[in-house]
C-alpha positions in Angstrom: 0.8 -33.5 -8.6 -2.5 -31.4 -8.3 -2.0 -27.7 -7.6 -3.9 -27.2 -4.3 -3.4 -25.1 -1.2 -2.1 -26.9 1.9 -4.4 -26.1 4.9 -1.4 -26.3 7.3 -2.5 -23.0 8.8 -5.2 -24.8 10.6 -2.6 -26.7 12.6 -0.1 -24.0 13.1 1.3 -22.5 16.4 0.3 -19.0 17.3 3.5 -17.5 16.0 3.4 -19.5 12.7 -0.2 -18.4 12.2 0.6 -14.7 12.6 3.3 -15.0 10.0 1.1 -17.0 7.7 -1.7 -14.4 8.1 0.5 -11.4 7.4 2.0 -13.2 4.3 -1.3 -14.1 2.9 -3.2 -10.9 3.5 -0.2 -8.9 2.2 0.0 -10.9 -1.0 -3.7 -11.0 -1.8 -4.3 -7.3 -1.1 -3.9 -5.3 -4.4 -2.9 -8.5 -6.3 -4.1 -8.3 -9.8 -4.7 -12.0 -9.7 -7.3 -11.6 -7.1 -9.3 -8.4 -8.2 -12.4 -9.0 -6.1 -11.5 -10.4 -2.6 -14.1 -11.2 -0.1 -14.6 -8.8 3.0 -12.8 -11.4 4.9 -9.5 -10.1 3.6 -10.1 -6.8 5.4 -11.4 -8.5 8.5 -8.2 -10.6 8.8 -6.0 -7.5 8.2 -7.8 -5.8 11.1 -7.6 -8.9 13.3 -3.9 -9.8 13.0 -2.5 -7.1 15.1 -5.2 -7.6 17.7 -4.3 -11.4 17.8 -0.6 -10.6 17.8 -1.0 -8.4 20.9 -3.0 -11.1 22.6 -0.4 -13.7 22.0 2.2 -11.4 23.6 -0.1 -10.6 26.5 -1.0 -14.3 27.1 2.4 -15.0 28.3 1.3 -13.5 31.6 -0.9 -16.5 31.9 -4.1 -14.5 32.7 -6.9 -16.9 31.8 -9.2 -14.3 30.4 -6.4 -13.1 28.1 -5.6 -16.7 27.0 -9.3 -17.2 26.2 -9.5 -14.0 24.1 -6.2 -15.1 22.3 -7.8 -18.6 21.6 -11.0 -16.9 20.3 -9.1 -14.7 17.9 -7.1 -17.5 16.7 -10.0 -19.5 15.8 -11.6 -16.4 14.1 -8.4 -15.9 12.0 -8.4 -19.5 11.0 -12.0 -19.3 9.8 -11.2 -16.1 7.8 -8.1 -17.8 6.3 -10.4 -20.8 5.2 -12.7 -18.3 3.4 -9.7 -16.7 1.6 -8.2 -20.2 0.8 -11.5 -21.0 -0.9 -11.6 -17.7 -2.9 -8.0 -18.1 -4.0 -8.7 -21.7 -5.1 -11.7 -20.9 -7.2 -10.1 -17.7 -8.7 -6.8 -19.4 -9.5 -8.6 -22.4 -11.3 -5.5 -24.6 -10.8 -2.9 -22.1 -12.0 0.1 -22.7 -9.9 1.5 -19.3 -10.3 -1.7 -17.6 -9.3 -1.9 -20.0 -6.3 1.7 -19.2 -5.2 1.1 -15.5 -5.5 -1.4 -15.6 -2.8 1.1 -16.6 -0.1 -0.6 -19.7 0.7 1.6 -23.0 0.7 1.0 -25.1 -2.3 1.2 -28.9 -2.7 4.5 -29.8 -4.1 6.4 -26.9 -2.5 8.9 -28.9 -0.5 10.8 -25.9 0.6 7.9 -24.2 2.3 8.5 -23.4 6.0 7.2 -21.1 8.6 8.9 -17.8 8.4 10.2 -15.7 11.3 7.7 -13.7 13.4 8.4 -10.9 16.0 6.7 -11.8 19.2 7.9 -9.0 21.3 8.6 -5.3 21.1 10.3 -3.2 23.7 9.9 0.5 23.9 12.1 2.3 26.4 11.5 6.0 27.4 14.6 8.1 27.6 14.9 12.0 28.2 12.0 14.1 27.5 10.8 13.6 23.9 12.7 10.4 23.3 11.7 6.8 23.0 13.8 3.8 21.8 12.1 0.8 20.0 14.0 -2.5 19.9 13.2 -6.1 18.9 15.4 -9.3 18.9 17.2 -9.2 15.6 15.6 -11.4 12.9 17.8 -13.7 11.1 17.7 -13.0 7.3 16.2 -9.4 7.8 17.9 -6.9 5.6 16.4 -3.8 7.1 14.0 -2.5 9.8 11.3 0.1 9.9 10.8 1.7 13.2 7.3 3.3 13.4 5.0 5.4 15.4 1.6 7.0 15.1 -0.2 9.3 17.4 -3.7 7.9 16.9 -5.1 4.4 17.7 -3.9 2.2 14.8 -6.4 1.0 12.1 -6.0 -0.6 8.7 -5.9 3.0 7.2 -3.3 4.4 9.6 -0.3 6.3 8.0 2.7 5.4 10.2 5.7 7.7 10.5 8.7 5.5 9.6 12.4 5.6 10.2 14.4 3.0 8.3 17.5 1.3 9.8 19.8 -1.7 9.5 19.6 -2.1 13.3 16.8 -3.8 15.2 16.6 -0.7 17.5 16.1 3.0 16.9 15.8 6.0 19.2 13.0 8.7 18.2 13.5 12.3 19.3 11.5 15.4 19.2 8.4 13.7 20.3 5.8 15.6 22.4 6.0 15.1 26.1 2.9 13.7 27.9 1.4 12.7 24.5 0.3 9.0 23.8 2.2 7.2 21.0 1.7 3.9 19.4 4.9 2.1 18.2 5.9 -1.0 16.1 8.8 -2.4 14.2 8.6 -3.8 10.8 11.4 -6.4 9.6 12.1 -6.8 6.0 13.3 -10.0 4.8 15.7 -10.6 1.9 12.8 -11.4 -0.5 10.9 -8.3 0.6 8.5 -9.7 2.9 7.4 -7.4 5.8 7.3 -9.0 9.3 5.4 -6.9 11.9 5.9 -6.6 15.4 3.1 -6.1 18.1 2.0 -2.6 18.7 3.1 -1.0 22.1 1.5 2.2 23.5 3.6 4.7 25.7 3.1 8.1 27.0 6.2 10.1 26.4 8.1 11.8 29.1 
């Protein structure tokens, strides 16, 4: 069977596409098999958290939010198509290189969509405290609960607390300051699965 990338991402649901996007961008970035990725890689990395937030917000059925989500989804697919072409040309049929990109490859019978975190809860407690929580992911071996005090970008350095639980209470935060929170689940194979980002003003 010919070693080619399967373009299933073009037909995936919102949650499946988020998972595929995170997996592909995470595996291509700094991958020695792909030393000169196109600018679409950084664009996809920047778009993913924005799209993930829109998917979460679209549950309120606001038509403007839904339209934004759909536009972002189409843009993400377009970026993945460019990365697909880049990986295909660079790999030159090498199955190992193709698989290292995170894209599904023909003949991989066991490929399936991996879990995704669609919702993050951030509950404010006493002054200086906030608790992050997500629905426990099957197969996750650890969680990183994170925050930053600046609007997140691709270069943001997050403050992290590791835990085996899907919830964590931060303390010692500055009252009346704005914080951005997220949770990262780590699967058995080391894949990092990101939650949406939630903003809160600490009590």
